[in-house]
C-alpha positions in Angstrom: 0.0 0.0 0.0 2.9 2.4 0.9 0.6 5.3 1.9 1.5 7.8 4.6 -0.6 9.4 7.3 0.2 12.9 5.8 -1.6 11.8 2.6 -4.6 11.2 4.8 -4.4 14.8 6.0 -3.7 13.8 9.6 -2.3 16.5 11.8 1.5 16.7 11.9 1.7 16.5 15.7 -0.3 13.3 15.6 1.9 11.9 12.8 5.0 12.7 15.0 3.4 11.0 18.0 2.7 7.9 15.9 6.3 7.8 14.8 7.4 7.6 18.4 5.4 4.3 18.5 7.2 3.2 15.4 4.0 3.6 13.4 4.8 5.2 10.1 2.3 3.8 7.6 -1.5 3.3 8.0 -2.9 -0.2 8.0 -5.6 -0.9 5.5 -8.5 -0.3 7.9 -6.8 3.0 8.9 -6.2 4.0 5.3 -9.9 3.4 4.4 -11.5 4.8 7.6 -9.5 7.9 8.6 -10.4 10.1 5.6 -14.1 9.2 5.9 -14.0 9.8 9.7 -12.4 13.2 9.2 -15.4 14.1 6.9 -17.6 13.3 9.8 -19.2 10.3 8.0 -20.8 7.5 10.0 -18.7 4.3 9.7 -19.3 0.6 10.1 -15.8 -1.0 9.9 -14.8 -4.7 9.9 -11.2 -5.8 9.8 -9.3 -8.8 11.3 -8.0 -8.8 14.8 -4.7 -7.0 15.2 -5.3 -4.8 12.1 -5.2 -1.4 14.0 -8.9 -0.7 14.5 -8.3 1.3 17.7 -6.1 3.9 16.0 -8.5 3.9 13.0 -10.9 5.8 15.2 -8.6 7.4 17.7 -6.5 9.3 15.1 -9.5 11.1 13.6 -10.9 11.7 17.2 -7.6 13.4 18.2 -7.6 15.4 14.9 -11.1 16.7 15.5 -11.2 17.4 19.2 -11.1 21.1 20.1 -8.7 21.2 23.1 -9.6 24.9 23.6 -12.9 23.7 25.0 -13.1 21.9 28.3 -16.1 19.8 27.4 -16.9 16.2 26.6 -16.7 15.6 22.9 -16.4 11.9 22.3 -17.6 8.6 23.9 -15.9 5.2 23.2 -18.0 2.2 24.3 -16.4 -1.2 24.9 -17.7 -4.5 26.3 -15.0 -5.4 28.8 -12.9 -3.8 31.5 -9.7 -5.0 29.9 -10.6 -3.4 26.5 -11.6 -0.1 28.2 -8.2 0.1 30.0 -6.4 -0.8 26.8 -8.1 2.0 24.8 -7.4 4.5 27.6 -3.8 3.5 27.6 -3.5 4.1 23.9 -5.2 7.5 24.3 -2.7 8.5 27.0 0.2 7.3 24.9 -0.9 9.1 21.8 -1.6 12.3 23.8 1.9 12.2 25.4 3.7 11.4 22.2 1.8 13.9 20.0 2.0 16.6 22.8 -1.7 17.4 22.5 -3.9 18.4 25.4 -6.6 15.8 24.9 -8.0 14.6 28.2 -9.7 11.3 28.9 -11.4 9.3 31.6 -12.6 5.7 32.1 -16.1 5.1 33.3 -17.0 1.5 34.3 -19.8 -0.1 36.2 -17.8 -1.8 39.0 -16.2 1.5 40.1 -17.5 3.9 42.8 -20.0 6.2 41.0 -19.4 9.2 43.4 -15.7 9.1 42.7 -16.4 9.0 39.0 -18.7 12.1 39.2 -16.0 13.9 41.1 -13.4 13.0 38.4 -15.8 14.1 35.6 -16.1 17.6 37.3 -12.3 17.9 37.9 -11.1 16.7 34.5 -13.9 17.6 32.2 -12.5 14.9 29.8 -12.7 15.4 26.0 -13.0 11.6 25.6 -14.9 9.2 27.9 -14.1 5.5 27.5 -16.3 3.0 29.3 -19.1 0.5 29.7 -22.5 1.4 28.2 -24.6 0.8 31.4 -22.6 3.2 33.7 -22.2 5.8 31.0 -26.0 5.9 30.3 -26.6 6.1 34.1 -24.3 9.2 34.3 -25.9 10.8 31.2 -29.3 10.4 32.9 -27.9 11.9 36.1 -26.7 14.8 33.9 -23.1 14.2 34.9 -22.1 13.5 31.3 -23.2 16.3 29.0 -24.6 14.4 26.1 -25.4 17.5 24.0 -21.7 18.3 23.6 -20.8 14.8 22.4 -19.8 15.0 18.7 -18.7 11.3 18.2 -19.7 8.0 19.6 -17.5 4.9 18.9 -18.8 1.4 19.5 -15.8 -0.9 19.7 -16.3 -4.7 19.4 -19.7 -3.8 17.9 -20.7 -7.4 17.4 -20.6 -7.9 21.1 -22.3 -4.6 22.1 -25.1 -5.0 19.5 -26.4 -8.2 21.0 -29.0 -9.2 23.4 -30.0 -6.6 26.1 -26.9 -4.4 25.4 -28.5 -3.1 22.1 -31.2 -1.1 24.0 -28.6 0.6 26.2 -26.5 1.6 23.1 -29.6 3.0 21.5 -30.6 5.0 24.6 -27.1 6.5 24.8 -27.3 7.6 21.1 -30.7 9.1 21.6 -29.4 11.5 24.3 -27.0 13.1 21.8 -27.5 15.6 19.0 -28.8 14.2 15.7 -25.7 15.4 13.8 -23.3 13.5 15.9 -21.0 10.9 14.3 -21.3 7.1 14.9 -18.4 4.7 14.3 -18.8 0.9 14.7 -15.7 -1.3 14.6 -15.3 -5.0 15.0 -13.3 -8.0 13.8 -16.6 -9.6 12.8 -20.0 -8.1 12.4 -22.9 -10.6 12.2 -25.9 -9.9 9.9 -27.9 -9.1 13.0 -25.4 -6.6 14.4 -25.0 -5.0 10.9 -28.8 -4.6 10.7 -28.9 -2.9 14.2 -25.9 -0.6 13.3 -27.6 0.4 10.0 -30.7 1.3 11.9 -28.8 3.8 13.9 -26.5 5.6 11.4 -27.1 8.2 8.7 -28.1 7.1 5.2 -24.7 7.9 3.7 -22.9 5.6 6.1 -19.6 4.2 5.0 -19.4 0.4 5.3 -15.8 -0.7 5.3 -14.6 -4.3 5.1 -10.9 -5.0 4.5 -11.8 -8.5 3.3 -14.7 -9.8 1.2 -15.4 -12.2 4.1 -14.6 -12.2 7.8 -11.0 -13.3 7.9 -8.1 -14.3 10.2 -4.7 -12.7 10.1 -2.7 -14.8 7.5 0.3 -14.7 9.8 -1.3 -17.1 12.2 -0.3 -20.8 11.9 -3.2 -23.1 12.9 -2.3 -26.4 14.5 -4.4 -29.2 16.0 -3.4 -32.1 18.3 -5.8 -35.0 18.5 -6.2 -36.8 21.9 -8.6 -37.9 24.6 -10.2 -35.6 27.1 -8.4 -37.4 30.0 -5.0 -36.5 28.5 -5.7 -32.8 28.0 -3.7 -31.4 30.9 -0.8 -33.7 30.3 -0.8 -32.6 26.6 -1.0 -29.0 27.7 2.0 -29.4 30.0 4.1 -31.2 27.4 3.1 -28.5 24.8 4.3 -25.7 27.0 7.6 -27.5 27.6 8.1 -28.2 23.9 7.2 -24.7 22.6 8.5 -22.6 25.5 6.2 -19.7 24.5 7.2 -16.1 25.3 3.6 -15.5 26.1 0.7 -17.9 25.8 -3.1 -17.6 26.4 -4.7 -20.9 27.3 -8.5 -20.7 26.6 -11.0 -22.8 28.5 -14.8 -22.9 28.2 -15.6 -23.4 31.8 -14.9 -20.7 34.4 -14.9 -23.1 37.3 -11.9 -25.0 35.9 -9.6 -22.0 35.8 -8.2 -21.9 39.3 -7.7 -25.7 39.4 -5.9 -25.7 36.0 -3.7 -22.7 37.0 -2.8 -24.4 40.3 -1.9 -27.6 38.5 0.3 -25.6 36.1 2.0 -23.8 39.0 2.6 -27.2 40.6 4.5 -28.2 37.5 6.7 -25.1 37.8 4.8 -23.1 35.1 4.3 -19.5 36.1 0.6 -19.1 35.2 -2.3 -16.8 36.3 -5.9 -16.8 35.3 -8.6 -14.3 34.4 -12.4 -14.8 34.3 -15.6 -12.9 34.2 -16.0 -13.6 37.9 -12.6 -12.1 38.8 -12.7 -8.8 40.6 -11.5 -5.7 38.8 -8.3 -5.7 40.9 -7.6 -9.4 40.2 -8.2 -8.9 36.5 -5.8 -6.0 36.4 -3.2 -7.9 38.4 -3.4 -10.8 36.0 -3.1 -8.7 32.9 -0.2 -6.8 34.4 1.6 -10.0 35.4 1.1 -11.4 31.9 2.3 -8.2 30.2 5.4 -7.8 32.2 6.4 -11.4 31.7 6.1 -12.4 35.4 3.5 -15.0 34.4 4.0 -15.9 30.7 0.9 -18.2 30.7 -2.6 -16.6 31.0 -5.5 -19.0 31.5 -8.7 -17.3 30.4 -12.3 -17.6 29.3 -13.5 -15.9 26.2 -13.4 -12.6 28.2 -9.8 -12.1 27.1 -10.6 -12.8 23.4 -12.4 -9.5 23.0 -10.1 -6.8 21.7 -7.2 -7.5 24.1 -4.0 -6.2 22.6 -0.9 -7.5 24.3 2.4 -7.5 22.4 4.4 -10.7 21.8 1.6 -13.2 22.5 3.3 -16.0 20.6 0.8 -18.8 21.3 -2.9 -19.3 21.6 -3.8 -22.7 23.1 -7.4 -23.9 23.0 -7.5 -26.4 25.8 -11.2 -26.5 25.1 -12.1 -26.1 21.4 -14.4 -23.1 20.8 -17.9 -24.1 19.8 -18.4 -21.3 17.3 -16.4 -19.8 14.5 -16.7 -16.3 15.9 -15.1 -17.5 19.2 -12.3 -19.1 17.3 -11.7 -15.9 15.3 -11.4 -13.7 18.4 -9.3 -16.2 20.3 -6.8 -16.8 17.5 -6.7 -13.0 16.9 -4.9 -12.4 20.2 -1.7 -13.5 18.5 0.1 -12.1 15.4 -0.8 -8.5 16.3 0.2 -5.9 13.8 2.9 -7.3 11.5 3.8 -10.2 14.0 3.2 -13.9 13.6 2.0 -16.5 16.0 0.5 -20.0 16.5 -3.0 -21.1 17.4 -2.8 -24.6 18.8 -6.0 -26.6 19.6 -6.2 -29.7 21.7 -9.1 -31.6 20.1 -11.0 -34.9 20.4 -12.5 -37.0 17.6 -15.9 -35.2 18.2 -14.4 -31.8 17.4 -12.9 -32.8 14.0 -16.1 -31.6 12.4 -15.6 -28.1 13.8 -12.0 -28.1 12.5 -13.2 -28.9 9.1 -16.0 -26.3 9.3 -13.6 -23.5 10.3 -11.1 -24.5 7.6 -13.9 -23.9 5.0 -15.2 -20.8 6.6 -11.9 -19.0 7.1 -10.0 -20.6 4.2 -7.3 -21.8 6.5 -5.5 -25.1 7.0 -5.2 -26.8 10.4 -1.9 -28.6 10.5 -2.2 -32.0 12.4 0.6 -32.5 15.0 1.6 -34.7 17.9 3.8 -34.3 21.0 6.7 -36.7 20.6 10.1 -36.9 22.4 9.7 -33.4 24.0 8.8 -31.7 20.7 5.8 -30.6 18.7 6.0 -32.7 15.6 3.9 -31.8 12.5 2.2 -34.7 10.7 1.4 -33.1 7.4 
């Protein structure tokens, strides 16, 4: 592609800030989205995980925010605590590196609401990042000034435009002015989510897909190891010894297994930590921090971590339990090979799950390489 951010009319300070992160060329989703976002167009964007969707909306937000005004101008909605904190971290980094005066604040349901109200008064953030329920609550309490909001971003739109969450998203949008901008981004947008998004945007909405079909990053190697359920832990242990991953996320389907599995790994001298939807906010932060800094290179997780989590150098995704839907596989595998990196998604499967492997191969046009653990090594059988 060989395009530059200056060709997209991005502010020079922002370009210099991106260069400090070693980001010099826009990814495809950024190249397609940023000009339309700067024109104040509504956007529905789909691109594979790790393709730079967060900056695809943050760059135009930074470009358009009037820092002379101490008022709330943008809301970014995300489905999980981890993704909210990750977006906030990227905002802070871009703000520091580009030497702008963009202020931001996270608003989440588990936190003390009175402290949040106090922070809103003190900071008067330009960008609010948070969970839909608490943000709507504070709009209704008139602590978030909805009439000054110029842009609303719905990150991981396929998750937020589902079940009872859709009504909350709609209620937030209704409180803002009619000329505000809406941007929806996700790695995959189901027909149902797309229909909901289309019902909320302006008629001239830009629908941007970087692939004709929902796709996986081509830099991910997909491997499957056939075995019995009773051998799963032993195969996991051997796999970790054989591969020596820099960072690995082990996905399980059952929340109740996580602490037992993590303790068994620790017993075998594997530094592991777990994260689940039942973990407290503090425990989740501690787990992510330990994983990021390398203290615990193995993170045991439910699908909670598969949603938008961007941690550098995750070399391995291990499906201890094979995901029962293609969308789950897409988001899990997408935690590796971020940006221009590469990675492995290794699934421990039983005979019953071969049909799912075949199905995902057809849907994503990928090839699962059969392998076995032999003599302390991962041996490919193709």
